[in-house]
Every structure is written in C-alpha cells, then in structure tokens.
Backbone as ProteinMPNN parsed JSONL, in Angstrom:
{"seq_chain_A": "XXXXXXXXXXXXXXXXXXXXXXXXXXXXXXXXXXXXXXXXXXXXXXXXXXXXXXXXXXXXXXXXXXXXXXXXXXXXXXXXXXXXXXXXXXXXXXXXXXXXXXXXXXXXXXXXXXXXXXXXXXXXXXXXXXXXX", "coords_chain_A": {"N_chain_A": [[-11.073, -46.347, 19.687], [-8.754, -45.522, 17.208], [-6.533, -47.98, 15.998], [-3.988, -47.294, 15.181], [-3.528, -44.892, 16.51], [-3.584, -45.851, 19.131], [-1.324, -47.508, 19.159], [0.66, -45.606, 18.734], [0.413, -44.056, 21.056], [1.081, -45.969, 23.016], [3.726, -46.418, 22.276], [4.904, -43.895, 22.809], [4.436, -43.669, 25.585], [5.944, -45.826, 26.407], [8.519, -44.957, 25.986], [8.866, -42.771, 27.706], [7.839, -42.413, 30.919], [6.703, -40.189, 32.075], [4.785, -39.092, 30.478], [2.422, -40.401, 30.884], [0.576, -39.45, 32.766], [-2.054, -36.954, 33.312], [-1.609, -34.17, 31.443], [-0.659, -31.165, 29.652], [1.057, -31.986, 27.769], [0.827, -34.713, 27.436], [0.755, -38.215, 26.412], [-1.479, -38.558, 24.732], [-1.95, -35.953, 23.823], [0.378, -35.605, 22.373], [0.01, -37.394, 20.301], [-2.473, -36.676, 19.1], [-2.164, -33.977, 18.73], [-1.813, -30.466, 19.627], [-4.209, -29.116, 21.868], [-7.078, -27.006, 21.356], [-6.967, -23.511, 22.32], [-7.964, -22.801, 25.66], [-9.343, -25.124, 26.12], [-9.667, -28.503, 27.442], [-8.688, -31.598, 26.596], [-10.773, -34.425, 26.622], [-12.112, -33.867, 29.012], [-14.652, -32.833, 28.967], [-17.195, -30.195, 28.899], [-16.875, -28.437, 31.074], [-14.274, -27.965, 32.659], [-11.391, -25.798, 32.509], [-8.095, -25.081, 31.157], [-6.529, -23.828, 33.217], [-7.683, -24.774, 35.533], [-7.255, -27.523, 35.416], [-4.52, -27.782, 35.006], [-2.82, -26.274, 37.039], [-0.195, -25.434, 37.553], [1.026, -24.594, 35.264], [2.169, -21.812, 33.625], [0.189, -19.306, 32.119], [0.111, -17.459, 29.162], [-0.983, -14.224, 28.651], [-3.217, -12.687, 26.266], [-2.365, -10.124, 25.693], [0.379, -10.142, 26.321], [1.332, -11.925, 24.444], [0.746, -10.514, 22.142], [2.4, -8.315, 22.542], [4.913, -9.522, 22.307], [4.784, -10.227, 19.594], [4.683, -7.659, 18.45], [7.183, -6.715, 19.257], [8.878, -8.415, 17.81], [8.171, -7.605, 15.248], [9.047, -4.96, 15.338], [11.823, -5.326, 15.514], [12.262, -6.527, 13.017], [11.475, -4.411, 11.331], [13.344, -2.457, 12.053], [15.674, -3.667, 11.144], [15.125, -3.77, 8.411], [14.982, -1.009, 7.908], [17.636, -0.276, 8.421], [18.934, -1.623, 6.344], [17.813, -0.294, 4.146], [18.78, 2.296, 4.626], [21.513, 1.862, 4.28], [21.543, 1.139, 1.58], [20.624, 3.553, 0.47], [22.725, 5.263, 1.174], [24.749, 4.11, -0.327], [23.781, 4.569, -2.932], [23.833, 7.351, -2.912], [26.571, 7.801, -2.737], [27.361, 6.722, -5.201], [26.068, 8.516, -6.926], [27.396, 10.884, -6.274], [29.965, 10.214, -7.134], [29.493, 9.981, -9.889], [28.807, 12.648, -10.45], [31.232, 13.926, -9.862], [32.841, 12.737, -11.823], [31.552, 13.712, -14.1], [31.993, 16.467, -13.795], [34.753, 16.462, -14.108], [34.951, 15.59, -16.783], [33.699, 17.742, -18.045], [35.506, 19.777, -17.463], [37.659, 18.827, -18.923], [36.716, 19.255, -21.465], [36.988, 21.878, -21.729], [35.15, 23.346, -20.41], [32.991, 24.146, -21.928], [29.651, 24.097, -22.652], [26.538, 23.118, -24.117], [23.447, 25.041, -24.037], [21.25, 23.404, -23.34], [22.396, 21.136, -22.099], [23.692, 22.419, -20.009], [21.466, 23.379, -18.58], [20.268, 20.961, -17.839], [22.268, 19.907, -16.175], [22.259, 21.807, -14.167], [19.751, 21.357, -13.081], [20.204, 18.941, -11.901], [21.784, 19.687, -9.856], [24.393, 20.154, -10.233], [26.657, 22.504, -10.964], [27.526, 23.972, -13.988], [30.622, 25.076, -15.469], [31.064, 26.933, -17.659], [28.781, 27.988, -20.118], [27.826, 27.483, -23.522], [26.32, 28.302, -26.561], [25.501, 26.082, -29.202]], "CA_chain_A": [[-9.998, -45.482, 19.233], [-8.025, -46.083, 16.089], [-5.41, -48.811, 16.443], [-2.749, -46.562, 14.912], [-3.367, -43.958, 17.626], [-3.26, -46.617, 20.332], [0.07, -47.938, 19.061], [1.501, -44.417, 18.899], [0.367, -43.7, 22.479], [1.869, -46.972, 23.736], [5.138, -46.172, 21.958], [5.327, -42.69, 23.544], [4.459, -43.98, 27.013], [7.035, -46.768, 26.628], [9.781, -44.215, 25.981], [8.97, -41.856, 28.849], [6.681, -42.618, 31.792], [6.124, -38.913, 32.51], [3.694, -38.725, 29.583], [1.238, -41.197, 31.197], [-0.379, -38.67, 33.548], [-2.79, -35.892, 32.64], [-0.865, -32.924, 31.294], [-0.855, -30.589, 28.325], [1.999, -32.638, 26.866], [0.75, -36.149, 27.669], [0.875, -39.021, 25.199], [-2.629, -38.287, 23.867], [-1.711, -34.653, 23.19], [1.444, -35.766, 21.385], [-0.513, -38.133, 19.153], [-3.561, -35.944, 18.45], [-1.798, -32.58, 18.506], [-2.13, -29.532, 20.696], [-5.63, -28.799, 22.012], [-7.453, -25.607, 21.124], [-6.827, -22.689, 23.532], [-9.109, -22.748, 26.563], [-9.995, -26.428, 26.222], [-8.903, -29.63, 27.977], [-9.158, -32.787, 25.886], [-11.266, -35.54, 27.418], [-12.676, -33.439, 30.29], [-15.995, -32.295, 28.794], [-17.356, -28.754, 28.703], [-16.654, -27.633, 32.267], [-12.952, -27.508, 33.084], [-10.504, -25.043, 31.62], [-6.704, -25.485, 31.414], [-5.993, -23.34, 34.494], [-8.212, -25.621, 36.599], [-6.669, -28.862, 35.32], [-3.064, -27.679, 35.028], [-2.59, -24.99, 37.716], [1.223, -25.064, 37.638], [1.516, -24.151, 33.965], [1.875, -20.386, 33.446], [-0.565, -18.966, 30.917], [0.427, -16.149, 28.615], [-2.176, -13.47, 28.287], [-3.241, -12.239, 24.879], [-1.583, -8.895, 25.54], [1.811, -10.45, 26.315], [1.609, -12.539, 23.148], [0.729, -9.437, 21.162], [3.608, -7.517, 22.778], [6.014, -10.266, 21.696], [4.656, -10.085, 18.143], [5.073, -6.288, 18.12], [8.63, -6.603, 19.428], [9.489, -9.071, 16.655], [7.941, -6.741, 14.092], [9.931, -3.794, 15.494], [13.171, -5.767, 15.156], [12.282, -6.702, 11.565], [11.415, -3.095, 10.701], [14.634, -1.794, 12.268], [16.62, -4.303, 10.228], [14.786, -3.292, 7.07], [15.374, 0.405, 7.837], [19.098, -0.227, 8.33], [19.29, -2.038, 4.984], [17.436, 0.798, 3.248], [19.729, 3.398, 4.838], [22.78, 1.478, 3.65], [21.342, 1.24, 0.133], [20.543, 4.979, 0.141], [24.082, 5.807, 1.274], [25.485, 3.596, -1.482], [23.301, 5.309, -4.106], [24.328, 8.725, -2.784], [27.994, 7.76, -3.08], [27.442, 6.528, -6.649], [25.67, 9.778, -7.547], [28.489, 11.839, -6.084], [31.046, 9.785, -8.022], [29.12, 10.364, -11.254], [28.918, 14.11, -10.54], [32.66, 14.248, -9.928], [33.302, 12.33, -13.143], [30.973, 14.658, -15.049], [32.746, 17.721, -13.651], [36.071, 16.238, -14.717], [34.775, 15.575, -18.238], [33.404, 19.116, -18.461], [36.777, 20.511, -17.408], [38.479, 18.355, -20.038], [36.149, 19.846, -22.676], [37.219, 23.314, -21.662], [34.035, 23.986, -19.718], [32.003, 24.625, -22.891], [28.463, 23.25, -22.693], [25.367, 23.683, -24.792], [22.472, 25.497, -23.039], [20.409, 22.284, -22.882], [23.187, 20.338, -21.162], [23.901, 23.259, -18.828], [20.206, 23.394, -17.823], [20.107, 19.631, -17.238], [23.212, 19.788, -15.068], [21.809, 22.673, -13.08], [18.611, 20.677, -12.464], [20.758, 17.863, -11.076], [22.519, 20.252, -8.73], [25.799, 20.289, -10.601], [26.78, 23.781, -11.669], [28.543, 23.963, -15.037], [31.565, 26.192, -15.374], [30.761, 27.912, -18.703], [27.87, 27.437, -21.112], [27.997, 28.094, -24.825], [25.329, 27.825, -27.524], [26.106, 25.442, -30.367]], "C_chain_A": [[-9.242, -46.233, 18.139], [-6.798, -46.837, 16.592], [-4.072, -48.122, 16.213], [-2.467, -45.583, 16.048], [-2.948, -44.701, 18.89], [-1.8, -47.067, 20.314], [1.019, -46.758, 19.271], [1.558, -44.001, 20.365], [1.21, -44.676, 23.292], [3.366, -46.763, 23.499], [5.67, -44.978, 22.753], [5.442, -42.984, 25.032], [5.577, -44.964, 27.345], [8.388, -46.071, 26.689], [9.957, -43.388, 27.244], [7.697, -41.962, 29.682], [6.02, -41.313, 32.212], [4.954, -38.485, 31.635], [2.41, -39.505, 29.874], [0.178, -40.402, 31.939], [-1.066, -37.607, 32.701], [-1.944, -34.624, 32.626], [-1.127, -32.383, 29.893], [0.089, -31.207, 27.303], [1.986, -34.149, 27.089], [0.774, -36.889, 26.331], [-0.278, -38.77, 24.229], [-2.439, -36.963, 23.123], [-0.617, -34.758, 22.132], [0.944, -36.472, 20.133], [-1.546, -37.302, 18.393], [-3.23, -34.486, 18.158], [-2.268, -31.704, 19.642], [-3.625, -29.21, 20.688], [-5.862, -27.322, 21.741], [-7.311, -24.809, 22.421], [-8.117, -22.678, 24.358], [-9.826, -24.073, 26.748], [-9.045, -27.458, 26.838], [-9.493, -30.888, 27.356], [-9.591, -33.872, 26.871], [-11.932, -35.155, 28.728], [-14.082, -32.85, 30.15], [-15.995, -30.781, 28.673], [-16.94, -27.9, 29.89], [-15.256, -27.103, 32.492], [-12.206, -26.705, 32.013], [-9.064, -25.403, 31.994], [-6.155, -25.017, 32.756], [-6.51, -24.159, 35.669], [-7.532, -26.992, 36.6], [-5.152, -28.853, 35.453], [-2.67, -26.373, 35.708], [-1.129, -24.539, 37.728], [1.799, -24.549, 36.321], [1.156, -22.68, 33.782], [1.186, -20.15, 32.109], [-0.152, -17.585, 30.444], [-0.878, -15.456, 28.248], [-2.077, -13.049, 26.832], [-2.373, -11.012, 24.685], [-0.086, -9.188, 25.527], [2.219, -11.115, 25.006], [1.678, -11.461, 22.078], [1.964, -8.541, 21.314], [4.811, -8.207, 22.143], [5.984, -10.132, 20.176], [5.081, -8.69, 17.699], [6.586, -6.112, 18.235], [9.373, -7.26, 18.265], [9.352, -8.195, 15.414], [8.845, -5.505, 14.145], [11.357, -4.163, 15.085], [13.287, -5.92, 13.635], [12.294, -5.352, 10.854], [12.718, -2.327, 10.879], [15.691, -2.365, 11.33], [16.389, -3.813, 8.803], [15.201, -1.834, 6.89], [16.888, 0.537, 7.702], [19.568, -0.612, 6.93], [18.984, -0.916, 4.001], [18.364, 1.997, 3.397], [21.062, 3.096, 4.169], [22.676, 1.583, 2.13], [21.293, 2.699, -0.305], [21.927, 5.619, 0.187], [24.928, 5.358, 0.085], [25.081, 4.342, -2.758], [23.799, 6.754, -4.082], [25.805, 8.792, -3.172], [28.18, 7.577, -4.584], [27.108, 7.822, -7.386], [26.787, 10.803, -7.43], [29.674, 11.496, -6.985], [30.742, 10.179, -9.463], [29.204, 11.875, -11.444], [30.381, 14.533, -10.666], [33.236, 13.896, -11.295], [32.797, 13.293, -14.209], [31.696, 15.999, -14.984], [34.123, 17.605, -14.313], [35.968, 16.276, -16.242], [34.488, 16.969, -18.782], [34.685, 19.939, -18.47], [37.691, 20.102, -18.561], [38.005, 18.919, -21.373], [36.351, 21.355, -22.698], [36.067, 24.064, -21.032], [32.958, 24.491, -20.648], [30.853, 23.631, -22.996], [27.371, 23.929, -23.497], [24.364, 24.107, -23.723], [21.6, 24.362, -22.496], [21.142, 21.444, -21.834], [23.42, 21.125, -19.879], [22.65, 23.284, -17.959], [19.975, 22.051, -17.132], [21.037, 19.447, -16.045], [22.784, 20.628, -13.876], [20.636, 22.035, -12.337], [19.08, 19.536, -11.558], [21.529, 18.383, -9.873], [23.996, 20.372, -9.001], [25.935, 21.542, -11.442], [27.865, 23.686, -12.73], [29.443, 25.18, -14.916], [31.228, 27.279, -16.381], [29.794, 27.264, -19.673], [28.028, 28.201, -22.408], [26.967, 27.483, -25.762], [26.044, 27.196, -28.699], [25.194, 25.513, -31.544]], "O_chain_A": [[-9.126, -47.458, 18.18], [-6.111, -46.379, 17.505], [-3.123, -48.341, 16.966], [-1.329, -45.452, 16.5], [-2.073, -44.247, 19.628], [-1.118, -47.013, 21.337], [2.061, -46.9, 19.911], [2.62, -43.634, 20.866], [1.973, -44.257, 24.163], [4.173, -46.915, 24.416], [6.767, -45.043, 23.308], [6.422, -42.6, 25.672], [6.106, -44.938, 28.456], [9.301, -46.541, 27.368], [11.056, -43.307, 27.793], [6.608, -41.639, 29.208], [4.876, -41.33, 32.665], [4.199, -37.594, 32.022], [1.406, -39.302, 29.191], [-1.012, -40.656, 31.757], [-0.718, -37.386, 31.541], [-1.608, -34.077, 33.676], [-1.734, -33.052, 29.057], [-0.06, -30.979, 26.102], [3.021, -34.802, 26.947], [0.809, -36.275, 25.265], [-0.067, -38.77, 23.016], [-2.734, -36.869, 21.931], [-0.677, -34.077, 21.108], [1.402, -36.182, 19.028], [-1.495, -37.233, 17.165], [-3.952, -33.83, 17.408], [-3.024, -32.139, 20.511], [-4.229, -29.053, 19.626], [-4.958, -26.498, 21.88], [-7.509, -25.357, 23.506], [-9.215, -22.559, 23.816], [-10.823, -24.136, 27.466], [-7.823, -27.326, 26.779], [-10.664, -31.202, 27.57], [-8.876, -34.193, 27.82], [-12.292, -36.043, 29.501], [-14.65, -32.406, 31.148], [-14.971, -30.159, 28.391], [-16.671, -26.712, 29.707], [-15.066, -25.887, 32.516], [-12.371, -26.907, 30.81], [-8.84, -25.982, 33.058], [-5.382, -25.743, 33.38], [-5.844, -24.236, 36.701], [-7.267, -27.556, 37.662], [-4.566, -29.811, 35.957], [-2.227, -25.445, 35.031], [-0.865, -23.349, 37.902], [2.949, -24.113, 36.28], [-0.023, -22.328, 33.782], [1.566, -20.732, 31.093], [-0.073, -16.648, 31.239], [-1.757, -16.042, 27.615], [-0.997, -13.054, 26.241], [-1.722, -10.86, 23.652], [0.653, -8.539, 24.787], [3.325, -10.895, 24.514], [2.554, -11.485, 21.213], [2.51, -8.065, 20.319], [5.64, -7.551, 21.511], [7.023, -9.946, 19.543], [5.763, -8.546, 16.685], [7.2, -5.439, 17.407], [10.377, -6.731, 17.788], [10.29, -8.058, 14.629], [9.349, -5.058, 13.115], [12.021, -3.398, 14.387], [14.277, -5.5, 13.036], [13.033, -5.164, 9.888], [13.155, -1.624, 9.968], [16.51, -1.623, 10.786], [17.332, -3.486, 8.083], [15.715, -1.463, 5.836], [17.368, 1.378, 6.942], [20.492, -0.001, 6.392], [19.794, -0.616, 3.125], [18.7, 2.646, 2.407], [21.669, 3.977, 3.559], [23.601, 2.056, 1.469], [21.858, 3.051, -1.341], [22.261, 6.432, -0.675], [25.725, 6.132, -0.446], [25.935, 4.703, -3.567], [24.146, 7.31, -5.124], [26.234, 9.724, -3.852], [29.055, 8.204, -5.181], [27.779, 8.184, -8.352], [27.086, 11.511, -8.392], [30.313, 12.391, -7.538], [31.623, 10.655, -10.179], [29.634, 12.336, -12.501], [30.72, 15.392, -11.48], [34.021, 14.657, -11.861], [33.54, 13.65, -15.124], [31.978, 16.6, -16.02], [34.589, 18.526, -14.983], [36.785, 16.907, -16.912], [34.974, 17.335, -19.852], [34.915, 20.717, -19.396], [38.412, 20.934, -19.112], [38.795, 19.05, -22.308], [35.904, 22.023, -23.631], [36.011, 25.291, -21.108], [32.069, 25.215, -20.199], [31.047, 22.476, -23.377], [27.289, 25.156, -23.551], [24.413, 23.591, -22.607], [21.251, 24.362, -21.315], [20.568, 21.088, -20.804], [23.354, 20.565, -18.785], [22.75, 23.219, -16.733], [19.541, 22.005, -15.981], [20.636, 18.893, -15.021], [22.927, 20.217, -12.725], [20.532, 22.151, -11.116], [18.424, 19.21, -10.569], [21.887, 17.618, -8.978], [24.773, 20.663, -8.092], [25.371, 21.618, -12.533], [29.008, 23.355, -12.414], [29.062, 26.192, -14.327], [31.114, 28.444, -16.001], [29.968, 26.096, -20.021], [28.323, 29.396, -22.413], [26.766, 26.269, -25.754], [27.071, 27.702, -29.151], [25.536, 25.024, -32.621]]}, "name": "protein", "num_of_chains": 1, "seq": "XXXXXXXXXXXXXXXXXXXXXXXXXXXXXXXXXXXXXXXXXXXXXXXXXXXXXXXXXXXXXXXXXXXXXXXXXXXXXXXXXXXXXXXXXXXXXXXXXXXXXXXXXXXXXXXXXXXXXXXXXXXXXXXXXXXXX"}
C-alpha cells in the first residue's frame, strides 16, 4: 500500500479509535473515498453492505428518487412564484402606461388619427374620439 495512504490511515485512527473497526466510515474509507453502491471494500465478490453492516439503514432507489422529485417540486414552485410576481409587475406597468396614455389623449382633446385609434383598440384601450388627419 502506498506510504501516503498508510500515513493518512494512521493519522485518522490516531484521532478517533472508532474508525479502526470495519464500517462504511472506517479509516480506509475516509482515505480512499466512499465505496461504490452494493460493494464492500476488501471483502471480495461475495458480501454486500447489508450483510457486513446490518445496522446501517439502506435507502431504496425509490426513496432517493422521491427525495429528488420533492426537491425539484420545491424548485419549480419557487420558480413559479417568481414568474407570477414578474407577471404581476408587468401587468401593473402596462396598466400604468394605459392610464398615462388615456390621460395624454384627454389632454389632446380626445382627437386621434385612425391609425393610432386602431392601435389603441388592438391594445385594449378604447380611444374617446378619432379624427382623420
């Protein structure tokens, strides 16, 4: 075994004696990293984690997927709330512009060219009086 790994293992075991025994978080696992799912490092092809570590609860694939879906739902709800707030803000801006436009039309005496009157009608703002220029 590499001397660097051996020194790292000795350092970990020197700090906490609980890492000396066989576990999924022993000193070897801390140095080499987490083992692949369904495998037990150093035990060969036969044993699986539930046989070697019976007290450690295993999450099923479906429960992991449920957690991922729940996180995604929370993210989507947050995104939807942001989009609703932005839409409400844009609606308020549009209404303010319509009110300002109505005021300006009233200040002009309500006289609009047919093109402007048609454009306003398409926007949903009814002009007061239209006049050809």
